[in-house]
C-alpha positions as CSV (number, residue, x, y, z in Angstrom):
1,X,124.5,36.6,90.6
2,X,121.0,35.4,90.1
3,X,120.9,31.7,89.4
4,X,117.5,32.2,87.7
5,X,119.2,33.6,84.6
6,X,121.4,30.5,84.2
7,X,118.6,28.2,85.1
8,X,116.3,29.7,82.5
9,X,119.0,29.9,79.9
10,X,119.7,26.2,80.6
11,X,116.2,25.3,79.6
12,X,116.2,27.6,76.6
13,X,119.5,26.2,75.5
14,X,118.4,22.7,76.1
15,X,115.3,23.4,74.0
16,X,117.4,24.8,71.2
17,X,120.5,22.8,71.7
18,X,119.0,19.3,71.5
19,X,117.4,20.0,68.1
20,X,120.6,21.6,67.0
21,X,122.6,18.6,68.2
22,X,120.3,16.1,66.6
23,X,120.3,18.2,63.4
24,X,124.0,18.2,63.5
25,X,124.1,14.4,64.0
26,X,121.7,14.1,61.1
27,X,124.0,16.1,58.8
28,X,126.1,13.1,57.8
29,X,122.9,11.5,56.7
30,X,121.5,14.6,55.0
31,X,124.8,15.2,53.1
32,X,124.2,11.8,51.4
33,X,120.8,13.1,50.1
34,X,121.4,16.8,49.7
35,X,124.1,18.2,47.4
36,X,125.9,21.5,48.0
37,X,123.7,22.9,45.3
38,X,120.6,21.8,47.3
39,X,122.0,23.6,50.4
40,X,122.6,26.7,48.2
41,X,119.0,26.7,47.0
42,X,117.8,26.3,50.6
43,X,120.0,29.1,51.8
44,X,118.7,31.6,49.3
45,X,115.1,30.7,49.9
46,X,115.7,31.2,53.6
47,X,117.4,34.5,52.9
48,X,114.1,35.8,51.4
49,X,112.2,34.3,54.4
50,X,114.5,36.2,56.7
51,X,113.4,39.6,55.5
52,X,109.7,38.8,55.4
53,X,108.9,39.0,59.2
54,X,110.2,42.6,59.1
55,X,107.8,43.5,56.3
56,X,104.9,41.7,57.9
57,X,105.2,43.0,61.4
58,X,106.8,46.5,61.5
59,X,108.7,45.0,64.5
60,X,105.7,45.2,66.7
61,X,106.3,41.8,68.4
62,X,109.6,43.2,69.8
63,X,107.7,45.6,72.0
64,X,106.1,42.7,73.9
65,X,109.2,42.0,76.0
66,X,109.5,45.7,77.0
67,X,105.8,46.6,77.6
68,X,104.6,43.4,79.2
69,X,105.8,44.6,82.6
70,X,103.7,47.8,82.2
71,X,100.5,45.7,82.2
72,X,101.3,42.4,84.0
73,X,99.8,43.5,87.3
74,X,96.4,44.0,85.7
75,X,95.4,40.8,83.8
76,X,92.5,42.5,82.0
77,X,94.7,45.3,80.7
78,X,97.4,42.8,79.8
79,X,94.9,40.8,77.7
80,X,93.7,43.9,75.9
81,X,97.2,45.0,75.2
82,X,98.2,41.5,73.8
83,X,95.0,41.2,71.8
84,X,95.5,44.6,70.3
85,X,99.0,43.7,69.2
86,X,97.8,40.4,67.7
87,X,94.9,41.9,65.7
88,X,97.1,44.7,64.4
89,X,99.7,42.1,63.4
90,X,97.1,39.9,61.7
91,X,96.0,42.8,59.5
92,X,99.4,44.0,58.5
93,X,100.9,40.6,57.9
94,X,98.0,39.4,55.8
95,X,98.0,42.4,53.5
96,X,101.8,42.1,53.0
97,X,101.6,38.4,52.4
98,X,99.0,38.8,49.7
99,X,101.1,41.5,48.0
100,X,104.2,39.3,48.1
101,X,102.4,36.4,46.5
102,X,101.0,38.7,43.8
103,X,104.4,40.0,42.8
104,X,106.5,37.0,43.8
105,X,107.7,36.2,40.2
106,X,109.1,39.7,39.8
107,X,110.8,39.6,43.2
108,X,112.5,36.2,42.6
109,X,113.6,37.3,39.1
110,X,115.1,40.5,40.4
111,X,116.8,39.2,43.5
112,X,117.6,35.6,42.6
113,X,117.7,35.4,38.8
114,X,119.4,32.0,38.8
115,X,116.5,30.4,40.8
116,X,113.6,31.6,38.7
117,X,112.8,27.9,38.0
118,X,112.3,27.3,41.8
119,X,109.6,30.0,42.3
120,X,107.4,27.4,44.0
121,X,109.9,27.1,46.9
122,X,109.8,30.8,47.5
123,X,106.0,30.7,47.6
124,X,106.1,28.0,50.2
125,X,108.7,30.1,52.1
126,X,106.4,33.1,52.2
127,X,103.6,31.0,53.7
128,X,106.0,29.6,56.3
129,X,107.1,33.1,57.3
130,X,103.4,34.1,57.7
131,X,102.8,31.4,60.3
132,X,106.2,32.0,61.8
133,X,105.5,35.6,62.9
134,X,102.6,34.5,65.1
135,X,104.6,31.7,66.5
136,X,107.4,34.2,67.4
137,X,104.9,36.5,69.2
138,X,103.3,33.6,71.1
139,X,106.6,32.2,72.2
140,X,107.8,35.6,73.3
141,X,104.7,35.8,75.5
142,X,105.8,32.6,77.2
143,X,109.4,33.7,77.5
144,X,108.6,37.1,79.0
145,X,106.8,35.2,81.8
146,X,110.1,33.4,82.3
147,X,108.4,30.0,81.8
148,X,111.5,28.3,80.6
149,X,110.5,24.8,81.3
150,X,107.3,25.2,79.3
151,X,109.3,26.5,76.3
152,X,111.6,23.6,76.6
153,X,108.8,21.0,76.6
154,X,107.0,22.6,73.7
155,X,110.2,23.0,71.7
156,X,111.4,19.5,72.1
157,X,108.0,18.0,71.2
158,X,107.8,20.2,68.1
159,X,111.3,19.3,67.2
160,X,110.6,15.6,67.2
161,X,107.7,16.2,64.9
162,X,109.8,18.3,62.6
163,X,112.5,15.7,62.5
164,X,110.1,13.0,61.4
165,X,108.7,15.2,58.7
166,X,112.2,16.0,57.4
167,X,113.2,12.4,57.4
168,X,110.1,11.5,55.4
169,X,110.6,14.4,52.9
170,X,114.4,14.2,52.5
171,X,115.4,10.5,53.1
172,X,112.2,8.5,52.3
173,X,110.7,10.6,49.5
174,X,114.1,11.9,48.4
175,X,112.7,15.4,47.6
176,X,116.0,17.2,48.0
177,X,115.7,21.0,48.5
178,X,112.0,20.8,48.0
179,X,111.7,18.3,50.8
180,X,113.4,20.6,53.2
181,X,111.3,23.6,52.4
182,X,108.1,21.6,52.3
183,X,109.0,20.0,55.7
184,X,109.6,23.5,57.1
185,X,106.2,24.7,56.0
186,X,104.4,21.7,57.5
187,X,106.2,22.2,60.8
188,X,105.5,25.9,60.8
189,X,101.7,25.2,60.7
190,X,101.9,22.7,63.6
191,X,104.1,25.0,65.6
192,X,101.7,27.9,65.1
193,X,98.8,25.9,66.3
194,X,100.6,24.5,69.3
195,X,101.7,28.0,70.6
196,X,98.3,29.4,69.9
197,X,96.6,26.7,72.1
198,X,99.1,27.4,74.9
199,X,98.7,31.2,74.9
200,X,95.0,31.6,73.7
201,X,93.9,32.6,77.2
202,X,95.6,36.0,76.6
203,X,93.6,36.6,73.5
204,X,90.2,38.3,73.7
205,X,87.9,40.2,71.3
206,X,89.3,43.6,72.1
207,X,91.2,46.3,70.3
208,X,92.4,49.6,71.7
209,X,94.4,51.6,69.1
210,X,95.7,53.9,71.8
211,X,97.7,50.9,73.2
212,X,99.6,50.7,69.9
213,X,101.1,54.2,70.2
214,X,104.0,53.4,72.6
215,X,104.8,50.0,71.1
216,X,105.0,51.6,67.6
217,X,107.3,54.4,69.0
218,X,109.4,51.6,70.4
219,X,109.4,49.2,67.4
220,X,109.5,51.5,64.4
221,X,113.1,52.7,65.2
222,X,114.0,49.1,65.4
223,X,113.1,48.5,61.7
224,X,116.5,49.9,60.5
225,X,118.1,47.9,63.3
226,X,116.4,44.8,62.0
227,X,117.3,45.5,58.4
228,X,120.9,45.8,59.3
229,X,120.7,42.6,61.3
230,X,119.3,40.8,58.3
231,X,122.0,42.3,56.2
232,X,124.5,40.7,58.6
233,X,122.8,37.3,58.1
234,X,121.9,37.2,54.4
235,X,123.7,39.8,52.3
236,X,126.7,37.6,51.9
237,X,124.8,34.7,50.3
238,X,122.6,37.0,48.2
239,X,125.6,38.7,46.8
240,X,127.5,35.4,46.4
241,X,124.6,34.1,44.2
242,X,125.7,36.7,41.6
243,X,129.4,35.8,41.5
244,X,129.8,32.1,42.5
245,X,128.1,28.8,41.8
246,X,125.1,27.7,43.9
247,X,127.2,24.9,45.2
248,X,129.7,27.4,46.7
249,X,126.7,29.2,48.3
250,X,125.7,25.8,49.7
251,X,129.1,25.1,51.1
252,X,129.0,28.5,52.9
253,X,125.5,27.7,54.2
254,X,126.7,24.3,55.4
255,X,129.6,25.9,57.3
256,X,127.3,28.5,58.8
257,X,124.8,25.8,59.8
258,X,127.5,24.1,61.9
259,X,128.8,27.3,63.4
260,X,125.2,28.5,64.1
261,X,125.2,26.3,67.3
262,X,127.1,29.3,68.8
263,X,124.6,31.8,67.5
264,X,122.0,29.6,69.2
265,X,123.9,29.7,72.4
266,X,124.2,33.5,72.3
267,X,120.6,34.2,71.3
268,X,119.0,31.7,73.8
269,X,121.1,33.0,76.6
270,X,120.1,36.5,75.7
271,X,116.4,35.4,75.8
272,X,116.9,34.4,79.4
273,X,119.1,37.4,80.4
274,X,117.1,40.3,78.8
275,X,113.9,39.8,80.9
276,X,116.0,39.3,84.0
277,X,118.0,42.5,83.2
278,X,114.8,44.5,82.7
279,X,113.4,43.1,86.0
280,X,116.5,43.9,88.0
281,X,117.0,47.3,86.4
282,X,113.6,48.4,87.7
283,X,114.8,47.6,91.2
284,X,118.5,48.6,91.1
285,X,120.6,50.0,88.3
286,X,123.8,49.2,90.2
287,X,122.8,45.6,90.7
288,X,122.0,45.3,87.0
289,X,125.4,46.6,86.0
290,X,127.3,44.3,88.3
291,X,125.3,41.2,87.3
292,X,125.8,42.1,83.6
293,X,129.6,42.2,84.1
294,X,129.9,38.9,85.9
295,X,127.3,37.0,83.8
296,X,128.9,38.2,80.6
297,X,132.4,37.1,81.6
298,X,131.3,33.6,82.6
299,X,129.2,33.1,79.5
300,X,131.9,34.4,77.1
301,X,134.5,32.2,78.7
302,X,132.3,29.1,78.2
303,X,131.4,29.8,74.6
304,X,135.0,30.7,73.8
305,X,136.2,27.3,75.1
306,X,133.7,25.5,73.0
307,X,134.7,27.5,69.9
308,X,138.4,26.7,70.6
309,X,137.8,23.0,70.8
310,X,135.8,23.1,67.6
311,X,138.6,25.1,65.8
312,X,141.2,22.6,66.9
313,X,139.3,19.6,65.6
314,X,137.3,21.0,62.7
315,X,139.2,19.1,60.0
316,X,138.7,15.8,61.8
317,X,135.0,16.5,62.3
318,X,134.2,17.3,58.7
319,X,136.5,14.5,57.3
320,X,135.0,11.8,59.5
321,X,131.3,12.8,59.5
322,X,130.4,14.3,56.2
323,X,130.5,13.6,52.5
324,X,133.7,14.5,50.7
325,X,131.9,17.3,48.8
326,X,131.8,19.3,52.0
327,X,135.4,18.8,53.1
328,X,136.5,22.4,52.4
329,X,134.0,23.6,55.1
330,X,136.5,22.8,57.9
331,X,138.4,26.0,57.2
332,X,135.4,28.3,57.3
333,X,133.6,26.9,60.3
334,X,136.0,28.1,63.0
335,X,136.0,31.7,61.7
336,X,132.2,31.9,61.5
337,X,132.0,30.4,65.0
338,X,134.5,33.0,66.3
339,X,132.3,35.8,65.0
340,X,129.5,34.8,67.4
341,X,131.7,35.7,70.4
342,X,131.2,39.3,69.4
343,X,127.5,38.7,68.8
344,X,127.2,37.6,72.4
345,X,129.1,40.6,73.6
346,X,126.8,42.9,71.6
347,X,123.8,41.2,73.3
348,X,125.2,42.2,76.7
349,X,126.3,45.7,75.8
350,X,122.9,46.6,74.2
351,X,120.6,45.3,76.9
352,X,120.7,48.7,78.7
353,X,119.7,50.5,75.5
354,X,116.7,48.3,75.1
355,X,115.6,48.9,78.7
356,X,116.0,52.6,78.3
357,X,113.9,52.4,75.1
358,X,116.8,54.0,73.1
359,X,116.0,52.0,70.0
360,X,117.2,54.9,67.8
361,X,120.7,54.4,69.1
362,X,120.4,50.6,68.6
363,X,119.3,51.3,65.1
364,X,122.3,53.5,64.5
365,X,124.7,50.8,65.8
366,X,123.3,48.2,63.5
367,X,122.8,50.4,60.5
368,X,126.5,51.4,60.6
369,X,127.6,47.8,61.1
370,X,125.2,46.7,58.3
371,X,126.8,49.2,56.0
372,X,130.2,47.9,56.8
373,X,129.1,44.3,56.2
374,X,127.4,45.0,52.8
375,X,130.2,47.2,51.6
376,X,132.8,44.6,52.4
377,X,130.7,41.9,50.7
378,X,130.2,44.0,47.5
379,X,133.8,44.9,47.4
380,X,135.5,41.6,48.3
381,X,133.1,38.8,47.2
382,X,133.6,39.4,43.5
383,X,137.3,39.0,44.1
384,X,137.7,36.5,46.9
385,X,134.4,34.6,46.9
386,X,133.5,32.6,50.0
387,X,136.6,33.7,51.9
388,X,135.5,37.3,51.7
389,X,132.0,36.4,53.0
390,X,133.6,34.8,56.0
391,X,135.9,37.7,56.7
392,X,133.2,40.4,56.3
393,X,131.0,38.6,58.7
394,X,133.7,38.6,61.4
395,X,134.7,42.2,60.9
396,X,131.1,43.4,61.0
397,X,130.3,41.6,64.2
398,X,133.4,43.2,65.8
399,X,132.3,46.7,64.7
400,X,128.8,45.9,65.9
401,X,130.0,45.2,69.5
402,X,132.5,48.0,69.8
403,X,130.1,50.7,68.8
404,X,127.3,49.3,71.0
405,X,129.6,49.1,74.0
406,X,130.7,52.7,73.5
407,X,127.1,54.0,73.2
408,X,125.8,51.9,76.1
409,X,128.6,53.1,78.4
410,X,127.9,56.8,77.7
411,X,124.2,56.4,78.2
412,X,123.9,53.8,81.0
413,X,127.4,53.0,82.4
414,X,127.4,49.3,81.7
415,X,131.0,48.4,81.4
416,X,132.1,44.8,80.8
417,X,135.3,43.4,82.2
418,X,137.4,44.5,79.2
419,X,140.7,43.3,80.4
420,X,139.5,39.7,81.1
421,X,137.4,39.7,78.0
422,X,140.3,40.8,75.9
423,X,142.4,38.0,77.3
424,X,139.7,35.4,76.5
425,X,139.3,36.7,72.9
426,X,143.1,36.9,72.3
427,X,143.4,33.3,73.5
428,X,140.5,32.1,71.4
429,X,141.7,33.9,68.2
430,X,145.4,32.8,68.7
431,X,144.2,29.2,69.0
432,X,142.0,29.6,65.9
433,X,145.0,30.7,63.9
434,X,147.3,27.9,65.2
435,X,144.6,25.3,64.6
436,X,144.2,26.5,61.0
437,X,148.0,26.2,60.5
438,X,148.0,22.7,62.0
439,X,144.9,21.4,60.2
440,X,146.1,22.8,56.8
441,X,148.8,20.1,57.0
442,X,146.4,17.4,58.1
443,X,147.9,14.8,55.7
444,X,151.2,15.1,57.5
445,X,149.8,15.5,61.0
446,X,151.6,13.6,63.8
447,X,151.0,12.7,67.4
448,X,152.9,15.7,68.5
449,X,150.3,17.9,66.7
450,X,147.6,16.4,68.9
451,X,149.7,17.0,71.9
452,X,149.9,20.7,70.9
453,X,146.1,20.8,70.5
454,X,145.6,19.4,74.0
455,X,148.1,21.8,75.5
456,X,146.1,24.7,74.0
457,X,142.9,23.3,75.5
458,X,144.5,23.0,79.0
459,X,145.9,26.5,78.7
460,X,142.4,27.8,78.1
461,X,141.2,25.9,81.2
462,X,144.1,27.5,83.2
463,X,142.9,30.9,82.1
464,X,139.5,30.2,83.4
465,X,141.0,29.0,86.7
466,X,143.1,32.2,87.1
467,X,140.0,34.3,86.4
468,X,138.0,32.5,89.1
469,X,135.2,31.8,86.7
470,X,133.5,29.4,89.1
471,X,133.5,32.0,91.8
472,X,131.9,34.5,89.4
473,X,129.2,32.0,88.5
474,X,128.2,31.7,92.2
475,X,128.4,35.5,92.8
476,X,125.6,37.0,94.8
477,X,124.9,40.7,94.7
478,X,124.7,42.6,98.0
479,X,123.2,46.0,98.0
C-alpha cells in the first residue's frame, strides 16, 4: 500500500481536523452567545450558500483534478489550460452573482419566508460564495500536485485568522448570527487572496476556448450529481423550516456540526486518495483495485471506531460541555455520524467512475439517492420532525453507496472487502443502538453501564486485531 496516500491524508486531515477540533472546543463558548435560533438562521443561510457554487461554476472546477495530468508534462500548456478555466469561471460566476443579488428578495421570500427580515445575511452569503469558488479552484490546483504540507500550512494560518475574526464578532461584539456570517465573509476574502498569491504563477493572459470542450463534457453531467449531493446536505433543513421552529433547525444544525468531523475525515481522505488512485490507475488497473480494497478497509475501521466511541459517550459530552438548550442533541449526533461511514464507502466505490470519466453514471447514482432523500424528507418531516431528518439522511447515504458500488463493479471491477466491511458496520451500528439505550437512562446510569461501554470498545479493538488491520496498513503491492 502506498504510504503517500496516508501521509498526504494526514496533512489534509490535520489541516481540516485542527480547525474542526478548535471549533468543537469553542462550541461550549459559542453556545453561551448563540441560541438554537441563531444556529437555525446560520444553517439556512448556509443552505442557500451551498447551492450557489453550482450555479456559478457549472462544475468546471471539478475537471481540474482529472485533466491536470493531461497537461502537467508541458508547463506552458498547463498554464493555458488553467487560465482558460479561471477566465471562464470569472465570467460565469460574475454574471450569476449579479443576477442573484438583483432578485435576492424574491428568492429569500420564496425559499425561506420566515427569514425575510434577515435578507442582509443572505446578501453577505452570496458574496462569500463568490470568493469561495475561486478559493476552491486554487486549493484544488495545490491538492492535485499532492502538496499536502503546503495545504496544511495555509489552512492552519487561515484558520487562526478566521478564529480571531469570529471571536471578535460573536464574543466581543456579540453580533449573534450576524457575527458568524460577517466573520465568514471577511475570512472568505482573505482566504481567496492567500490562495491566489500562492497559485498566481499558473495564471497567464491566455484563453483557448477549445480547451473548455473536454472539461465541459466532464463537468456538465456532474451538475445533476452535485444537485443531488446538495439535496443530501440541505433539503432536510430547508423543509424543516416550513414545519418546525427555527430553534429546532438550529438544534439539528448543531448536531450535524459535531458529527461533521467524520464528514471532514471522509472528504479529506478522499482528497488524498483520488489523485493517488488516478495516478496508479494510469500505470496498473490491478494495483489500483488492490490498493483501494486495503486502504478502504483500514480507513473504514478507523472511522468506525471513532464513531463508536462518540456514540457511547455522546450524552456525557453534550451534558458536560454545552448549554442545557442543546442537551437533546446527544441522541441525534451518533446517527448522523454513522451516516458518514457510508459516505466514505461511496467515495471509494466511485473513484473508478471518476477516473473513467463516467460522470453520467455518477450523476444517476446521486440523482436517485437525492430523490430518495428529498422524498423521505417531504413525507416524514411534517410528521416526525427532526427525527425524520436524521433517519432520511442515514437511509439516503446507504442507498448512495450500494448503487455506486454496484455500478462501479460492473464497469471497473473495484470490489471492496464486503465481508469485513459488513462486520465493521454491524459492530458499529449495534454499538450505536446499545449506547442509545444506555444513554436514554442516563439519570440512573451506574458503574456497570460504563463497564459495558468499555467492553464494547475493547470488542471493536479485538475485531481490528482479528482483521490484521495493521498488516493491511503496511501492505505493499507487488506486480
